[in-house]
N, C-alpha and C positions, 0 to 999 in steps of 0.2 A: 388401720380403720374405721372410722370418726363413725360413731353411731350413724350419720344418714348411709354410709356408702355399705353399712353393716345390713340394716333393715333393705336398704332396696338387693343386695345379692340374697337377701334370704326369700325377697320374694320372689326374682329370677329363678333361684335355685324351687322354687313350690310353682311356678305356672312358669306362663312363657315372657322373656322379658324383652323388651323393643327396645331401641337406641331411638336417638334425636332426646327433645327439652320435654314435649309429653310422652307422656309415661301408659304402654296399655298393659294390662293382664289378665290372661284366660281367665272366665268366668264363664264355666257351665250352663249354670240356669239362670238365669235372672227373676226377678218375679215380676210375671209378665200378667195383669188382670184382664187388662180391657187394648182390643184392637180395632182402632177407628183411626177417621180422619182422611181416609183415601179408599180411593179401588181396587180395587185388584186388577180390574183391566189397562187401565194405566199403570197401572204399576208393572202391568211385564208390557205394555208398549214402550217404557222410557227405556225398562230393561233390554228388552229386544231390543232399540235401537240398538242402544251403549254396548251391548255386548257385538255387535255389527260392525260398532266403528272399533273396538279393541282390536279386531280382530283381520279388520279390510287396516289399517295403518299404525302399522309395527314398528315405523319407522317413526312414527312420534314420540320421541324418546322423553320430553316434556310433562305425556301424561300415561304413554301407552306401559304399564310399568307396573311390578306388585307393589309400591310405595318402599319409596326411600327412610321412613323411619320404624319398619318393621323390618323382624328380624325376616330369619330364609323361611320361618315357619310356613308363609302364606306365598303362595305364589301366583303368579297370573291366570295358572290356569284352572286352578283356584275362585278366581273373582269372576272369570268369565262362564265356570260352572253354576256359579252361584245366582249369576245374569239369569243363565237358560233355566232353570231350577224354578226361579221365580213364575220363570209364560208356562211352565211343563205341568204345574200346578197346578195355573189357572184355565188350561184350556181342558186336562182332566175331570175341575168339578164340574168347566161350563158343559162339556160332554155327558158329564155324570147325572147334569141339575139339577145338584147341591149347594149348600153353602160355600163360602172361601174358607180353603182352608189357612187364608194367606190370613185370616181374621179369628184365627182356633190357636189364643196365648200355646197349646197344649201337643198339638203340630209345631210348631215352631220354635216349640222348646225342644220338640224331641232330634228333628232335621239341621238345626244350625249349630255352630260353633259359637261364641259369643267374645268377644274383646272387647270390655271395658276400658273406657276414653276418659281418663284425665288430663283437665289442660292444663295448656303450658299460659300459667296465671305469670310467671317471671316477666312474659315478653310483654304478655298483657298489661301489667302496673308500668315495665319501663313506657310505655308508649304515651301511660297519663298524663308522666311528668313534661316532655314536651308540647300537648297537647290545651289547651283554651277550650276547651265543648267541654261544657260541666258535667251535659246529660253521658254522654260518651265517656267521661275517666268514670261517675258510680257508677253506670255500670260495668264498666268495666275491670274498675279497683272492685266490686262485688261478684266478682265470679267464681264461685263455692270452690272448695276442691276438691269433689267429688261430677260435679257438671258442666258442662260446656256453654259457653253462652250460646243459647239461639236469635238467633234474628231474622227475620222475616225478609221477604223480596218480590214487587208485584210488578208487572207487568204496564205502564202508564198507559189511560186512556185520552188520546190527545186529539186534539182537533186542527187540523191543518191546509196548507194551503196550497196546490201548483205553482203558484206566481210570490215572488215579495210584495207584502203587504207593511204597511206601520206599524199593525199588531201583529201579524208575521214578518218578523224581520231575521229571521236567525234560519240559517238552511243547517239539514242532516246535506252531509256531502260524503258522493261516494270516492272512492279514494283518489290521488292526484292520477291525471295525465300522462306524467313518465313513470306509473308502475304497476301501467294497467295489463300489461304481458309480463310482469315478472311474478313468480313465485313467494311465498314468501322469504324462501330460502335465499332466494337471488337479491330480495329487498336486503334483508339481513349486511349484504358486503358489501349494498351503495349507499348506505347513509346517510353518508357525508355529502351524498350529492342530490338525496330524492327533497320532494319538498313535502311527505309526508314527515318529516324529522325537522325540517323549520322552524316552526311554530309552535309555541304553546295554546290551551283555550282561549286565553284571553288576547292574545294578539287574532285565531281565527274569528272570534267576537268581534270584531272594528272591523269585520268585513275584505281585507284581503286576500283571501282564495277568491270570492269572487270579482273582487277589484284588477285585479292580477293573470285570472278567466288561468286557474291552473289546478282547477278540480269542479265536478257539476255539480249543483246543486239538486239532490233530490226531494227535496218537499220544505215548503219551513213553516215553520213554528214561530210560538213565543222563545223569549228568553227565559224565562222560568222552566218551560217544558224543556228546552235544550238541555240546562242541569241536571234534572229528571232525567231523563234517556240514556243522558251520560250515565249516570248513576246506575241507574236502572240494569241497561244491557240492551232493553228495546223497548220499541214503542209500539205501540196498536194504534194507528191514525182513522181518523174518519177526514178522509180530504172529496170532499162533495159528495160528500151519500156514501162513498163505499171506505171501506173498510182494508186497512192496508198496513199490514208488517213490515218494520225495517231493524236491523238486528246487525251490532258491533263488527265492522269487519278487520280492524287496522288504526295501532293505535299510532300515537306519535313520540311513543318509546320513553315516552314519563311516567316514573312509578305513581302510584298512586298514594298516597301523605294520608296517614291515617286519623293524623294529628288536629288536618285540616276537614271544614264543613266542603261539602257540594261544589257550592261555587269559586271556592278560596284553590279548585283544584286546576295544577298545568294541564293534569293529563289529558288529552283530546283525541276522540273515538271518529273514526272514519264508518260508514253507517253501507249496510247493503237492504236492499228492498229483498224479501223472504216470505215464503206461502206462510210460515204459522209461527208458533215459538216458539223459538232455540237454543240452545246451550251450547255444551265445548263445540268445537272443534277446530284444527289447525289453519287447516281450509276451506273457504267459504262454502262450496259443494257441500263438507264433508259433514259439518252441523251436525248435530246430534236434536233431534225434536223432543219436545219437552212440554210434560206437561207438569198443572199445579196441582202441591199438594202430596207428589212422589217425585218430587226432586231437588236433590241437596245444590246449591253453590258454597265451594270449599277452598280448599290449598290443593289443587289438583297436584300441581309439582310434585308435596311429597308423599300427599297420600295413593295417589295414582288415581286415575279416572276408573268409571264403574265399581269403588265397592258399594257396597248397601250400608246403608245405616238405619241402626233404632234408636229413637228417642224418647223416652220417658221420663211424667211429667202431671204434674197435680193442675185439673181442670173441671171447674162445677161439682167441686169435691169428689173430686172422683182418679184415679191414676189413669191415664191414658198414651196407647204405646201410638209409634205409627213407623214403620217403614217408609225410605227412601232412598235412592240410588242419586253420589255425586255425578253428578252430568252436563254441571255448570261451575264456570268459576270467577271469579272477577279481581282485578289489582288487593281491593282488600285484604287478599289472602295471601301474603307477599309473609313468609316465614310465619303467620299464622294457623298454629296449631290450639285454637281458644277457641277455633267458630265455626258453624255450623251455621247457610241462610237458607233456611225454606223457601219457594217459591210459595206463593199462598194462591194468586190470580188476579187478576186483573178489572184494575181501579183509575177513577179519573184525580182523586188527590187523599192526601191525609186520611179525612172524615169519613168516604166510606170507607176505608183502608184500614182505620180506628173501629170503627162498629161489628164489622167483620171478623176482625180479630184479636178484638181485645181481652177475651179468654187465655189466649195462649202468652205461657212465661216468659219472663228474659231468657231463665237459665234451661236446660234437662241435661238429665243422666242421659250416656250415649254408650251405644255398643258397635264396633262392628262385626259384621254377622259374617258368616261363609258355610256355607252347605259342609252340610258333613260328607 
C-alpha cells in the first residue's frame, strides 16, 4: 500500500470515510466563534419547504437521497430530521422570547455532528485545462486544499416588456406547445420528437421559436438580460410597474460547459412565471420557495437535496460562520464537488451586487451538519 492509500486508510479508521473524489471526515467540534449573516426565521422557512419536498417527492431519485458520495453513516431520515430540528429550535425560541439559539456557537456545537468538506481539486484543476477564462482559471486553481470554492449568485432585477421592441428583442419562452401536457418523465422518452430539444440558445436568439410559433413568449427582455437570467435561473422583472418573477422550467438537454462564458453556452432554459424566488423542484408546481442568505445551490445529484451546510470564513477581521440549506442547483454543479453557491439577494447588476458582497471571500471552510 502506497503512502497516500495508507494515510487515507488511517483517516478512515479514525473517523468516518466517505466515497467519491471529495472526501469528508467527521469533525466533532469545529471552532465556531461567530454565527451571523442569516435570519433564523428565513433559515426555518427554507428548511421547512425543503423537508416537505423530501417527504412528498420520494420518487425524485435525482435529488431525494442521502447522498451518493457519503457512506451509509448518513441517512435521508437524518437529513429530514435536521431540517425539522432547525424549525423546532427557531419556534421554541420565538415562543420563549429569547435570542435565537441558531446563532449560539455552543448550542450548535452541542446539538449537531459535523463532517468537514475537502474539495475535489483534481476536477477543478482539470476544468482549467480547456477553459480560456483567465479569472475562472485563477479562482479554480487557487482553491485551497482545506476549503471549498464559495461563489455567490443572485436574482437579476430587470426591466421587461409585454411586447417585443427593438430594445426588448429577446423573449423568455414557456415550454413549447407540443410538450404542455407531458410530464418531465414522459417528455424524456420523446426527445427526438419535441421542439424543446431541437435548438441551441444561439438558434433560439435568432427568433426561430417566434417565427415558427412553437412556443409562447411570456415576456420580452434585452439580449444581455437574457444571458444573465439564463445563468442565474430566476428573473425579477419590472413590467409596466409591476414586479413579476420568472423561474427556469425545463432546458434543451445540452449540458452547461464550465469552460465557456455565459453568452457562449448552448444550453437554453424555458421559463414559467412563479409567485416568488424558487429553487429546486423536479416539477414546476413542486419547486422550493427559497430565501437569500440561507440557501445554497450545489451538486444536488451527488450531495442530495436538503443538506444543511455550515461555511466559515474571515471577513472584516473576524471569523464569520453561517448556516444554509442545499435547496437549489444549476448546470455548473454537474460532477462538481468543490463548490457551493450562496444566494445573496436581488440586484440590477454587477456594480450593486459587488458593493453589497465584496466582503465575502472566494473560499471557505465547509461542513455538512447533521442533528444529533
